[in-house]
Steps between C-alpha positions, in 0.01 A plus 500: 500500500328416827408737779805363679715680240326832562532604867208740465264218403623213716225396737247746356152406620265374230133433577343232279122468498323200349216280621681201347748386766700305240552822302618676817751222562631533144537876544669461837742236372613714208513832681677358806757343265547841336587651841174669593294458818158363409175543690187327375131577534216280379244777455472869425368559849803330657733701276345829611560402863860386435620811317554720806669214689745381234554827306551332164710671237297325228168314480425216257125465486290232330195638322252214530443432870198422713377791710686814398641443155837641401353809334306603811793414726729718287248785506492481882879478524526824303273669756713376794783740592714199602474353148428790266864519384567125488527357146226245427545226241176327409553130429229330297407258227290778343678678219253698293542868426198564725681324787806720450282814499319382815835440673619851416167654604535367857860618532697185419854567383553185298315196367659153506328215314487146643669268452804717564870439453666522843814675374301759309275563800804548727648742245179703492492503880859631509418762238199629697690498829780703341267777386426805710136535619271633227202614701 
C-alpha cells in the first residue's frame, strides 16, 4: 500500500540525508513514488538547518558522511525541539551489533542496512509514520 492509499500519510515530508547525491536520488525516486514528499540534504549540517523549515515527519540519515556523521547528526537532532519527536532511521552499510548499539545510543529509532529494498524501506517508513510519538 502506498501513502496515496492512506490519507494520513499522503504527502508526508521525509528528510533524507546522505553525502552521496546518487543515494539521495534513489531515496527520492522511491519515496516520491510511494506518495511521500521528499527533501534531501547532503550533510548533517544542512539537515539541521532544514528541519525547522520543512518539518519532516521522518528522517532517513546515512551514518558515514563527511563532516558531521550520522551518529552525531542524530544526537543533535534529539537535542533540537523541532526534531526531538521525529523518527530517525539510520541508513548504512555498517551492520555489526556495535553499530546497532551506537545507533540506539544516539536516539535512532531504526537501522536500515544498505543496499536496501525499496518496497521494504517504504513499508518501514509507513510503519514509523503511523506510530504515535514515543518521546
